[in-house]
N, C-alpha and C positions, 0 to 999 in steps of 0.2 A: 460456428457457433455464436447463436444467440444466449445471450445472457440479459434480465433485468431482475432488478431488485429493491426493494426499500430497508432502510436502517435508520431506526429512531435512536437516537444520539441524546444523553443527556450533558447537552453542551450548549451554548449560545452560538447563535445559527456565523457570526463572525468567527469565531475561536474555529468553527469546522471550516469555511471557507479559508482561513488563514491555513491553516495542516493541509487541506487537499492541492492549495496553489504551491507548497512547500515541497519540492522534488525530494527532501533528505527527509522531510520527513515521510512522503507517502513510501519511499525506499525502506525506510522503516521498520516497515509494517511489511514488507511484501518478501514473501517466502522465496525464498533461494538468492537473493539479492548479495552484490557481491564487489561493486563500487559504481562509482558515477561520476561522470564528467559534464557540468554545467557549461553550457555552451551561452547560453540565453537566460532572461527569467521564466522565458515560454518556450526553450528549446533545449533538450539534456541527453545525455545521452548512458544509461545505467545499462550494468552487465549482469543477467540475471541465470542463475542455474538451474534446470528445470530436467525431472523427471518423469519420463511414461512408463509404467512397468520397469523391464531392463533396460529403460533407453533412455539415458542421459543426455541432455545438449546443455551449451551455453550460449544464449544470446547477448549477442549485443545489440539494442536497441537505438532508434534513432525518434526519440519522442518530441511531440508539439505541441503545444496547449491551443486550442482553437476555440472562436466562437463565444470570448469569454465575455460573461455579461457579468462584474459585480454587483450585488453581493450574491447572485444568486443561482448563477450556472456558469458551466465551461464545458469546453468540450477537449478531446484529445485523439490524437493519433498516431499511428507508429509502424513502424515495418523494423524485422531484424532476421537477422541467421545466425546460423548456428552450422555444423559442420554438417552438412547434408539434408537441412531442414530450415526452413522462414517461415516467419509469422508476421500477419497485419493485424491491426487492432485497430477500432475505432470506438470511443468512447463517452458520454456524455455525464453528468450530473445536475440535480436541480433540485436546490437547498429551499426548504419551508419551514420559516418559525414557527414552531408551535406555541413555545411562551419565551421569557427571557432567557429560561436554563433548556429548553427541549428542541432539538431540530431534527425535522426529517430530510432523509438526504434519498431523492428516484436515481435510478442509476442504469445505464443500460450500458453493454459490452458486446460487440460483434468480432470474433476473433477467427481469421482463417488461417489454419495448420496446415504446412505443406512439407511433405519430403520422408525422410527417413521417420523422424516423431510421430508421424500420420499414419502413416501405413503400416508401420511396426506395433505402434500404441492406440489403433484407432478403436477399438473396443472399451480402452480405458479413458480415451483423452478426456472426454463430458466428465464424468467424477471426479479425476484428478482436478479440470479445473473449479468442480463445482468446490472440491475439499480446500483446494490454496486459497477463492474466494473468500470462502468462510474464515478460514486463519487470518487473512488481510483483513477484512472489517471485524473480528474480535480483539488482533491487535488495535486499531483504528478506535473499536469504541476506548479500548481499555487509555489508551493515552490520551483519548480528550476530555474522558469524565474521570480521570485520576484530579483528585484533589491539589489545588496550584498548592507549589512550596516556597517559602521564601527563598531568595538567592542565598548562596550560602556567606554572604559577606553582612545577610541581614539576619541572619539565625544566630540565636544566643549563644556564646560561646558556653561548652560544657568540656571538662576535663574528662578525660576518657582513660577508665581504670578498667586492669582486666580483671575478670568476675571469676573470684579466688576457687569457683567449683569448675573454672574451666581450663582442662586441663591439655587441649589444643589434638584429643584424640576424637575422633567421630564412632 
């Protein structure tokens, strides 16, 4: 399966770049993300659970960043296995600053899925992948476009008092 897309992000290009090269930040938006083992700054092993129709699988991926050209291009390749299934992926992103506060991301992904999840869920595979991709980018934009909040130590201290009308019942 081949996927391509363009995302308009209301955030500076450097902020988008930093997010995309941080495996924990990317993982925080990955649907089905379960755990992450970071082997090196450009090599990591996430575990992700996915379902296509009635078929569910938990993949442990071996992911490597490649062709990284700061501050605007990076590629990724990975492969992983689940019981009776396997996946290979290759992707790339290119960032283009539109202004100091807006960035365009063009991305591509080639994904090959084999085994039970591909044969049983073949009719649903592409639609499921598109839904998961949309969920990822919704989260991605939400996190990047959120207003910056001061760290807790910088925030003014305000006493917390319960609202008299709050009885704890919902």
